[in-house]
C-alpha positions in Angstrom: 74.4 51.0 9.2 72.7 47.6 9.4 70.1 48.7 6.9 72.9 49.6 4.4 74.8 46.4 5.0 71.6 44.3 4.4 70.8 46.3 1.3 74.4 45.7 0.0 74.1 42.0 0.5 70.6 41.6 -0.7 71.2 43.5 -4.0 74.7 42.2 -4.7 76.5 45.4 -4.0 79.0 44.3 -1.3 79.2 41.0 0.5 81.7 39.1 2.6 84.6 37.5 0.7 85.1 33.7 1.0 81.6 33.5 2.6 81.1 29.8 1.8 84.1 29.1 4.1 82.9 31.3 6.8 84.5 34.4 5.4 87.8 36.2 6.1 87.5 39.1 8.5 87.6 42.5 6.9 87.6 41.3 3.3 84.8 42.1 0.9 83.7 41.3 -2.6 81.9 43.8 -4.8 79.0 42.2 -6.8 77.6 43.3 -10.2 76.1 46.6 -8.8 79.0 47.3 -6.4 81.7 46.7 -9.1 79.9 49.1 -11.4 79.3 51.8 -8.7 83.0 51.6 -7.7 84.1 51.9 -11.3 81.8 54.9 -11.8 83.2 56.7 -8.7 86.7 56.1 -9.8 85.9 57.3 -13.4 84.3 60.5 -12.1 87.3 61.2 -9.8 89.6 60.6 -12.8 87.6 62.8 -15.1 87.6 65.8 -12.7 91.1 65.3 -11.3 93.0 64.4 -14.6 90.9 64.7 -17.7 89.4 68.1 -17.1 92.7 69.6 -15.9 95.9 70.4 -17.8 98.1 70.4 -14.6 97.6 66.7 -13.5 98.8 63.6 -15.2 98.1 59.9 -14.4 100.3 57.1 -13.2 99.8 53.4 -12.4 102.7 52.2 -10.3 103.5 48.7 -9.0 102.1 47.4 -5.7 105.4 45.8 -4.9 108.3 48.1 -4.5 111.9 47.9 -3.4 111.9 47.6 0.5 114.3 50.6 0.5 111.4 52.7 -0.5 109.6 52.1 2.8 112.8 52.5 4.8 113.4 55.9 3.2 109.7 57.0 3.5 109.8 56.3 7.2 107.0 53.6 7.1 109.2 50.8 8.5 110.2 53.1 11.4 107.0 55.1 12.1 104.0 53.4 10.5 102.7 51.9 13.8 99.5 51.8 15.9 99.4 51.2 19.6 98.1 47.6 20.3 96.7 46.4 23.6 95.3 42.9 24.4 92.6 42.0 27.0 94.0 39.4 29.3 90.5 38.1 30.0 89.1 37.5 26.5 92.4 37.8 24.5 90.9 40.3 22.0 93.2 43.0 20.6 92.4 46.6 20.1 93.9 49.9 19.0 94.6 51.7 22.3 93.9 55.1 20.7 90.4 54.0 19.5 89.1 52.8 22.9 86.3 54.9 24.3 87.2 53.8 27.8 90.9 52.9 28.0 90.3 50.9 31.2 87.4 48.7 30.0 87.4 46.0 27.4 84.6 46.7 24.8 84.3 43.0 24.1 84.0 41.4 27.6 83.4 44.4 29.7 86.1 43.6 32.2 88.1 46.5 33.7 91.8 46.7 34.2 92.6 43.7 32.0 94.6 45.4 29.2 98.3 44.8 28.6 100.6 47.7 28.2 100.4 49.2 24.7 103.0 48.1 22.2 103.7 49.5 18.8 102.4 47.3 15.9 103.6 47.9 12.4 100.8 48.1 9.8 102.9 46.9 6.8 102.0 43.6 5.2 105.2 41.6 4.8 105.8 38.9 2.2 108.6 37.3 0.3 109.7 37.6 -3.4 111.1 34.5 -5.0 111.4 30.9 -3.8 113.4 31.5 -0.6 111.9 33.1 2.5 114.9 35.0 4.0 115.7 38.6 4.9 117.0 39.3 1.5 113.7 38.4 -0.2 111.4 40.5 2.1 109.0 42.9 0.3 105.9 44.8 1.5 102.5 45.3 0.1 102.2 49.1 -0.3 100.2 50.9 2.5 99.6 53.9 0.2 100.0 54.7 -3.5 101.9 57.9 -2.8 105.5 56.5 -2.8 105.2 55.3 -6.4 104.5 58.9 -7.4 107.4 60.3 -5.5 109.9 57.7 -6.7 108.7 58.2 -10.3 108.5 62.0 -10.1 111.7 62.8 -12.1 110.7 60.4 -14.9 107.1 61.6 -15.1 108.1 65.2 -15.0 110.7 64.8 -17.7 108.6 62.7 -20.1 105.4 64.7 -19.6 107.4 68.0 -19.9 105.3 69.5 -17.1 106.4 72.7 -15.3 105.5 73.4 -11.7 102.9 73.4 -10.4 101.6 70.1 -11.6 100.2 66.9 -10.1 100.5 63.1 -10.5 97.3 61.1 -9.9 96.8 57.5 -9.2 94.1 55.0 -8.3 95.2 51.7 -6.9 95.1 49.0 -4.2 96.7 49.5 -0.8 97.1 47.2 2.2 97.2 48.0 5.9 97.3 45.3 8.6 94.7 47.1 10.7 94.4 45.9 14.3 90.7 46.6 14.5 89.0 46.8 11.1 85.3 47.3 11.2 82.0 49.1 10.1 81.8 47.0 6.9 84.0 48.6 4.2 84.8 51.7 6.3 88.0 50.3 7.7 89.5 47.3 5.9 92.9 45.7 5.4 92.7 45.7 1.6 91.3 48.9 0.0 91.7 51.3 -2.9 93.0 54.8 -2.8 92.5 57.8 -5.1 95.5 60.1 -4.5 97.1 63.1 -6.1 100.6 64.4 -5.3 100.6 68.0 -6.3 104.1 69.4 -6.8 104.7 73.1 -6.4 107.4 75.7 -5.6 108.1 75.8 -1.8 106.7 79.3 -1.4 103.4 78.2 -2.9 102.7 75.2 -0.7 100.3 76.9 1.7 98.1 78.4 -1.1 97.9 75.0 -2.8 97.0 73.3 0.5 94.1 75.8 0.9 93.1 75.3 -2.7 92.9 71.5 -2.5 91.0 71.6 0.8 88.3 73.6 -0.9 88.4 71.8 -4.2 88.0 68.4 -2.6 85.1 69.5 -0.5 83.5 70.9 -3.6 83.8 67.5 -5.4 81.9 65.6 -2.7 79.1 68.2 -2.6 78.9 68.3 -6.4 78.2 64.6 -6.4 75.3 65.0 -4.0 76.7 64.4 -0.5 74.7 66.7 1.7 76.5 69.7 3.1 75.3 69.1 6.7 77.0 65.7 6.6 80.5 67.1 5.7 83.0 69.1 7.7 86.7 70.0 7.9 88.8 68.7 10.8 92.3 70.2 11.1 94.9 68.0 12.8 96.6 69.4 15.8 100.4 69.7 15.5 101.0 66.8 17.9 98.8 64.5 15.8 100.5 65.1 12.5 102.1 62.3 10.5 105.9 62.3 10.4 105.9 63.8 6.9 103.2 66.4 7.4 103.4 70.2 8.1 99.6 70.4 8.0 96.7 68.0 7.5 93.0 68.5 7.2 90.5 65.7 7.1 87.2 66.0 5.3 84.9 64.2 7.7 81.5 62.6 7.0 78.7 62.1 9.5 78.5 58.3 9.6 75.9 56.4 11.7 78.5 56.4 14.5 79.3 60.1 14.1 81.8 62.2 12.2 84.8 60.3 11.0 87.4 60.6 8.2 86.4 60.5 4.6 89.4 62.1 2.8 92.7 63.6 4.0 94.5 66.6 2.5 98.1 66.7 3.7 100.9 69.3 3.1 103.9 66.9 2.9 106.5 69.7 2.1 109.6 68.2 0.4 110.0 65.4 3.0 109.5 62.4 0.6 111.6 63.7 -2.4 114.5 64.6 -0.1 114.4 61.2 1.7 114.4 59.3 -1.5 117.4 61.3 -2.9 119.3 60.7 0.3 118.6 57.0 0.3 119.0 56.3 -3.4 121.7 58.8 -4.4 119.5 59.7 -7.4 118.6 63.3 -8.1 114.9 64.0 -7.3 115.0 67.8 -7.7 113.2 70.0 -10.2 115.1 72.4 -12.4 113.5 75.8 -12.9 114.9 77.0 -16.2 113.4 80.5 -16.0 115.1 81.3 -12.7 118.0 78.9 -13.1 117.3 77.2 -9.8 117.3 73.6 -8.7 115.2 72.6 -5.7 112.9 69.9 -4.2 109.3 70.8 -4.8 106.8 70.9 -2.0 103.8 68.6 -2.2 100.2 68.7 -1.3 98.3 65.4 -1.2 94.6 65.0 -1.5 93.9 61.3 -0.7 90.5 59.6 -0.6 89.6 55.9 -0.1 87.6 54.7 -3.1 85.9 51.9 -1.1 85.1 54.3 1.7 83.7 56.8 -0.8 81.3 54.0 -2.0 80.0 53.5 1.5 79.5 57.3 1.9 77.6 57.6 -1.4 75.3 54.7 -0.3 74.7 56.1 3.2 74.0 59.6 2.0 71.7 58.5 -0.9 69.6 56.1 1.1 66.1 57.4 1.6 62.8 55.9 2.8 59.3 57.4 2.2 55.7 56.4 2.1 53.9 56.3 -1.2 50.2 55.3 -1.2 50.5 53.6 2.1 53.6 51.6 1.2 57.3 52.1 2.1 59.4 53.2 -0.8 63.2 52.8 -0.6 65.1 55.1 -2.9 68.8 55.3 -3.5 69.2 58.9 -4.6 72.7 58.5 -5.9 73.9 61.0 -8.5 73.1 59.7 -12.0 76.8 59.9 -12.9 77.5 57.3 -10.3 74.5 55.1 -10.6 75.4 51.4 -11.3 72.5 51.0 -13.8 71.6 54.1 -15.8 68.4 52.8 -17.4 66.0 49.8 -16.8 64.0 48.6 -19.7 60.7 47.2 -18.5 58.0 45.8 -20.9 54.6 46.3 -19.3 54.2 42.6 -19.1 55.9 39.4 -20.3 54.2 39.3 -23.7 55.3 37.9 -27.0 54.3 41.2 -28.7 56.1 43.5 -26.3 59.2 41.6 -25.5 60.9 41.8 -29.0 60.4 45.6 -29.1 61.6 46.1 -25.5 64.7 44.0 -26.2 65.4 46.0 -29.3 65.2 49.3 -27.3 67.5 47.8 -24.7 70.0 46.7 -27.3 70.1 50.2 -28.8 70.6 51.9 -25.4 73.2 49.4 -24.1 75.8 50.7 -26.5 75.9 53.9 -24.5 74.4 53.2 -21.1 74.6 50.4 -18.5 71.2 48.9 -18.8 69.1 46.2 -17.2 66.3 44.4 -18.8 63.5 43.0 -16.5 60.1 41.5 -17.5 59.3 39.5 -14.4 56.7 40.5 -11.7 54.2 43.4 -11.8 55.5 46.7 -13.2 55.1 48.5 -9.8 57.4 45.9 -8.1 60.0 46.3 -10.8 59.9 50.1 -10.3 60.6 49.6 -6.6 63.4 47.2 -7.3 65.1 49.8 -9.5 64.5 52.6 -7.0 66.3 50.6 -4.3 69.5 50.3 -6.3 69.5 53.9 -7.6 68.6 53.5 -11.3 67.8 57.0 -12.5 65.4 56.1 -15.3 63.0 53.3 -16.1 61.7 52.9 -19.7 58.4 51.1 -20.0 57.4 49.5 -23.3 53.6 49.1 -23.4 51.0 48.2 -26.0 50.7 51.7 -27.3 54.4 51.5 -28.1 53.5 49.1 -30.9 51.4 51.8 -32.5 53.2 55.1 -31.8 56.9 54.0 -31.5 57.1 55.7 -28.1 57.8 54.6 -24.6 57.1 55.9 -21.1 60.2 57.2 -19.2 59.9 57.3 -15.4 62.3 59.4 -13.4 63.5 57.9 -10.1 63.3 60.7 -7.6 60.1 62.5 -8.6 58.4 59.4 -10.2 57.4 61.8 -13.0 56.7 60.2 -16.4 57.2 61.4 -19.9 56.2 59.9 -23.2 59.2 59.9 -25.5 59.6 58.7 -29.1 62.0 55.7 -29.3 64.0 57.5 -31.9 64.6 60.4 -29.5 65.2 58.3 -26.4 69.0 58.2 -26.4 69.2 62.0 -26.7 66.5 62.5 -24.0 68.5 60.3 -21.6 71.8 62.0 -22.5 70.7 65.4 -21.5 69.6 64.1 -18.1 72.3 61.5 -17.3 75.3 63.7 -18.3 74.1 67.0 -16.8 
């Protein structure tokens, strides 16, 4: 984990927020490579969950919602974690995350914890100039409620029949007691969620479908099979809205832990919002002339947690000609930089042609141009951040209008005509 954290900071992928002021615990900024990687993960999720399907539509709902939403959904009443405090060092912990419930993991003292009390994870703020009870609002702890509240409008305007889903990517906020492990558990994060609405008698089959489909997505993007597993929640551990929940877990450096959750939420949310608002949240089945509340299956993954997993799983060290080579074998679809253009040397003859090649490729691919240091060092730098292809412009290029293309994982090299370079890359980067 330390290796990945250091790589992230050194290469400008992820680093602490407000660092010049000592940082703010559990807040992170995503640098040039991190912002691009995060964007690519989100884009790939959206492509496969929305663009490639005819039964899912998109939504972008507001972060701030009426406080009655959270009352109806049960978050104000039940969205709590057990909090204990060490009387010796005054550090606070989640009681259910302590390996030894009798020993403080910070100071090592035994028997110093206070009794557990329930701590609400909702971030509270105020809307408007007056801070009173009437102006209280909350930062959303999930994106799901926007999709439930907007279900009647989205269904009507998109003219979708059951089963169909609503997808959303957006910020969420949870006032975690003990955030940690870099971006694994943070107070501000991004979620990629689908609420899939179906007839009540089809709920279980769609729950099984989405379990399998979401596992397939992670494997398709290169996460190794041996690092993934399902974990079914016991009945006593289910959330207040859930009839069944399965986590897809990843084998992090500290062991298997949650990556994505698939929950069978039944009709809990739609019914609660109808009761609380007085508005109709049912679906009318014209063919059978029935009106009912659909059941819902929810695949929900953390975008920022996904970024960490793709980094962990892609990181690889090997020895090449007596030197350590670090390679980030991330799927080309996710790679922050697709192509690096590297003139063999910083030369007044090579640089203009290399920049011309870079300009032509940049219209389609995220590129980096680099002409400093020896070519071998530049290759290593691109390997470390996962760039799938390096294009070298050499002195022969001035005569044959061709370049050398080096592939990241195998280090194999091909001579490719500049006129055919874009097509060559396209067949390999979009496969």
